[in-house]
N, C-alpha and C positions, 0 to 999 in steps of 0.2 A: 689838318685836324685841330680843333679848338683845344684850349687849355682844359676845359671841362671834359672833353672826350679823352684827352690824354690821361687825365686823372682817373677816369673810369677804367681805361686799359690797365694802368698801373695797379689799381685796386684789385683787378682780377688776374694779374700776372702771376701764375703759380710760382715762377722762379723768385720773384721779389717777395711774395708772401711767405714762402717757405724760408727764405733767408732771413726775413724780418722776424719770423717766429723763432728760428734758431738763435738769432742774436738776442732776442728778448729773453729767452730761456737762459742763455749763458749769462746775461746781465743779472738775472735773479740769482743764479748760482754764485757769481762773483760777490754780489752784495750779501748773500747769506754767509759766505765764507768770511767776509770782513766783519760781520756782526758776531759770528761764532768765535772769532779770535778772542773776544772778551766776554761773550755771552750776552744775549738780549736782556736778561734781567739786570746784569751789571750796568749795561748802557742806559737802561731805563732809570736805574738808580742815579746814575751820573746826570741824566737829563733833569731829574727832580732836584738834585743838588744844585745844579746851575740855575734852575728856575728859582729856588729858594734864595740863592745868593743875589740874583738879579732883583728880587723883591727888596732885599736889604739895601742894596745899592740905591734903588729908586727911592726908598723911604728916607735914607739918611744922607745921601751924597750932598745935597744942597746945604743942609743944616750943619753937617759935621766938618765941612771944609773951611779953610781960611779962619776968619775970626768969628765964625758962626756960633751957634748955640752949643755951649760947652756940655750941657746936659745931654744933648743929642749925640755929641761925640762920645761920651761915656756909655750911653745906651748902645751905640753902634759897636763899640769895643766888646761889650758884654755879649751882644747878640751874635756877632760873627764868631767869637770864641765858642759859644754854645753850639752854634750851627756846625762848625768844622769838627769839633770834638765829638759830635753826634754821628758823624759819618762812619760807615763800616770800614774796618781796617783794609779790606781788599777792594775798596772803591777805586776804579781806574783814575789815574791822575790825582790821587789823594795828596801826594807831595806838593802839587801845585796849589791846592787849597791851603795846606798847612803853611806854605810860604807867605800866604797873605797875612797870617797872624803877625809875622815879623814886619811885613811891609807896613801894616797899619799901626804897629806899636811905636808911635812917636807922638810928640806933644801937639803937633799941628799937622792936619791932613790937607792936601790940595787936590784939585781936579786931576793933576798929573798922577797922583798916587792911584786914583781910581782907574785912570787909563792904563797904568802899568799893571794893575790887578787884572784888568780885562785881557791884556796882552798875555799874561802868564797862563790864562785859562784858554788860550786859543787852541791848544792841542786837545783839551778836553771837549771843546765845542766841535772840533773836527771829528772826534770819536762819536759824539752824539749824532752828528750828521749822517753817520752810517745807517742809523735807524731810518732816517728820512729817505736816504738813497734806496734802502731795501723796499720801503713802502712804494716809492715811485717806480722802482723796477717791477714790482709785482703788479702795480696798476697798468703799466705799459704792457706787460706780458698778458694780462687779462684782456686789455683792449685789442692787442694783436691777435690773440686766439679768437676773439669775437669777429674780427675782420676776416680771418681765415675761414672760420665756420660760415660766415655770411657768404663769402665767395664760393665755398663748396656747395652751399644750398642753391646759389644762383646757377652754378654749373649743373646741379641736379635738376633744376627746373628747365634748363636748356636741353638736357638729355631727354626729359619727358616730352618737351615740345617737339624735338627732332624725331624722337621715336614715333610720336603721333603722326608727323608729316610722312615719315617713312612708311608707316602702316597704311595711311590713307593713300599714299602714292601707289601702293600695291593693291588698292581696293578693286574689287570686281564690279566695274560700273555697269555690267550687264546683269547683275544680280537682281532677282525679282523683288525689289524693295516694296512694291505695292502689297505683297503678301504680309508684310509687317506693318506698313503704314495704314492699311484699311482697318484692321481691328483697333489700332491706337486711336485713329480719328473717330471711329464709331464710338469707342468708349468715352473719349473726351467730350464729344458732342452730347452723348446720352447723359453723362454724369453732370455736365453743365446744366442741361435742361432740368434734370431731376433736382439738382440743388436749388436752382432758382425757384422751382415750384415749392420745394420744402421751405425755403426762406419766406416765400410770399404767403403760404397758406397755413403753416404750422404755428401753434401758439409760440410766442417769443420764449416762454419758459422752456418749452420742449426743444426749440431750435438752439437756444444758447446752452442748454444742458448737453445737447449733442456736441457743440463746439468744445465745451469743457471736457467731455470724455476723450476728445482727440489728444489731450495733453499726454495720454498714455501711449500715443503713437507719434513719437518725435519726428519721424520721416514724412509725416503728412504736413505738418508745418502751419497750422492755424495759429494766429496770435491769441494769447490768453484773453478771456473775457474780463473786462475791467470789473473790479470788485464791487463798486457801487451799482453798476448795471446788473450784475449777477444777483445782487441782493434785492434790487427792486423787482425784477421779474419773478424772483422766487417767492417773495413775500407780499406782493401787491396783487389784487385782483386783475389789474391791467396786464399782468404777465400772461394772461390767457389770450390776449390779442396778438395777432401776427406782427412781425417787425415793421412792415410798411404802415400799418395802422398806428403804431406807437410813434413812428416818425412824423406822420400827419398830425397826431395829437400834439407833438412837441412844437408845432407851428401855431397852435391855437393860443389865444390870449388866456390868461389865468381864469378870467370870469367865464369864458366860453368852455374852457376845459373842465370846470367844476361840474358841468352837466354830464360829463362822460366818465370821469375817473374819481376815485375817492381822495387821492393825494396829488392834486395837480402840480404843486410846486416840486414835490419829490420826483414826479415824472419828468418835468422839464429839466431838472438838474441831472437826472440819471440818463435820460435819452438825448437831450440836446447837447449835454457835455460830452457824449460819446458818439455823436453823429458821424464823425470821420471814421471811427472804428466800424460802425455798423455799415456805412457805405462801402467800406473796403472788404467786407465779408462776402467773398464770391467763391467760385468753384476752383480757382487756380491751384490751391494746395492739393486738390484731388485729381488734377489732370496729369497725364504722362508727358505730353509735349512731343514735338518732332523737330529734329531727330531725337530719339530717346537716349537716356543715359546709358553708360556701360553696364553690362550684365551684372557685374559684382555689386554695383550700386543699386541698380533698378530692382533686382530680385527681392531684396529685403523690403524695399519701399512698396512693391506690389503686394507683398504679403499683408502689409499694414493697410493698403488701400482696399483690399478685399474685405477686411474686417470693418473698416470705417464706412465704406459705401453701402454695405449690407444693412446698416442701421437706418437708412432712409430710402434706399433705391431698390428697384425691382430687378427682375431677371434681364430686362432689356439693357440694363447697365452692367450687370454682373457677367453676362455671357461674353461680351467682347473683352471685358477685363480678364476673365479666365483665359481667353484666347491669347491675349498679350502675354500673360504669365507663362503659357505653354511655349510661346516663341522664345521668350527670354531664357528658358531652360533648355532650349534646343541647341544642337551643334551648329546650326546655320545662323544663329542670332548675330554673332560678331561679324560675319561676312556681310549680312544685310545691313547692320548698323554702320559698318565702315563705308559701305557704298552710299548709304543715306547721308552720312556726315560729309563724305567727299563731294557729293553733288550739292549739298545744302549749305555747308558752313565754310568751306575753304574760300579764303579771299584770293583776289588776283595775285597779290604778293606771295601768298603761300603756294599757289599753283606754280608760279615762276620759280620759287625756291625748290619745289619738288622736281621740276624739270631740270634745274641745274644740278641736282643731286645733293643729298644731305649726308651721305655716308661718311665722308671725310670729316665734316664738322661734327658729326655724332661721335665718331671715334675720338676726336680731339677733346670734346667736352667730357666724355667718359674718363679719359686719361687724366685730364686736369682735375676733375672731381676726386678721383681716386688718389691722386698725388696729395691733394690737400687733406683728405681724410687720413691718409697715412702719416702726414706731418703732424696732425693733431694727436694721433695715437702715440707717436714717438716723442712728442714734446708736451 
C-alpha cells in the first residue's frame, strides 16, 4: 500500500476520526476553561496593554538608553507612567506592569533594563497566549468536524453506490424492457425530428421565443438565449427569417449583406458572435434517453416535457410521450428500469463486484456512516 493510499484509509478510518474529533472537542474545552479563569475580556485588555507597551519600547528603546537623547528619556518616563496608570485596577498581571515604573526610574537606562522589563512580563504574555490557544483549538476542531463530515458523506455515497449494485444484482433480466424502451425511443426520435423542423423552418423570433419560455421549466434544460441575440431577433426585420438563414447571412460580406437585411453589422455581431450557441441548440434537452432516469426524477421532468413539446410538436410526438409518462407512473417501472440499467450500464468490474456479493461491504459502510454522524451529533 502506498503512502497516499494509507493516508486515504486513515482519513476514512472511523475509529481515528471519532478519536480525533473527541480530542479536538476536549482541547477546545480545556482552552475555554483556561481563558475563563481570567475572562476573555480581561485577557483581551491585557493583550492591548502589552501591545501598547511594545509600541513604547520600540519607539524609545534606542534613544532612551545609554548616553542617548535625554529628551527621549524624559518622554519615555512620562509616557510609561501615563500608560500604566491608565490600566484598570483588575487588569491581570497589573503588578508586573507597575514594577516597570520602579525599574525605569533611574538616571540612565540600558538595553538590559528593557530585557528585564520584558522578562517581568513573561507571565502576562503567557496569559495572552491562552487566547491564541483557544483560537487554534477552535480552528482545529472546525477542521476536524469538516473531515469527519466529509468522510460521512463519502460513506453515504458508498452506501448509495452499493445499494444500486445490490438492486441491480437482483434485477429481473427477463423483464420485458422493450415495453418501456419502444415508447421512449419513439418519442425521442419524434421530438428530435420535430425540433429540427421547427428550428429549420420557424422564424428565428418565434423559435428563440420558444427557447426563452423554457426558462420556466428548469428540468428541460435549454441554455438561456444570449441577450444581444434575443434583442436582435425581437427588434430587427431579419428576425422573421429562420435560424439557418441567419447563419448563412452571417457568412456574407457586409456589402453583400446590405442587399438582404437592414442592419448588416448588427446581424453579424448578434449572429456570428453567438454561432456556437445556435449550433448547440438541438433536441437533447427534450429527450428522455436510455436507460431512463429513476421514477422520482423522471416523473416531474415528463410533466414539463409535455408542456414544452406541445408548443411546437403534434400528436405524433405527444402520444409516445404520454405513453412513457404512463409507464413511469406504473408499478412495473422500477422493475423494467432496473433490468434496463443492469443490461445497459453495468461495467464488467461492477458485475464482478455483484457476483462477489456487496452485502457485507454495504453493512460496513452503513455502520461507518452512522458512527460518524453520531460522533458529529455528540461533539
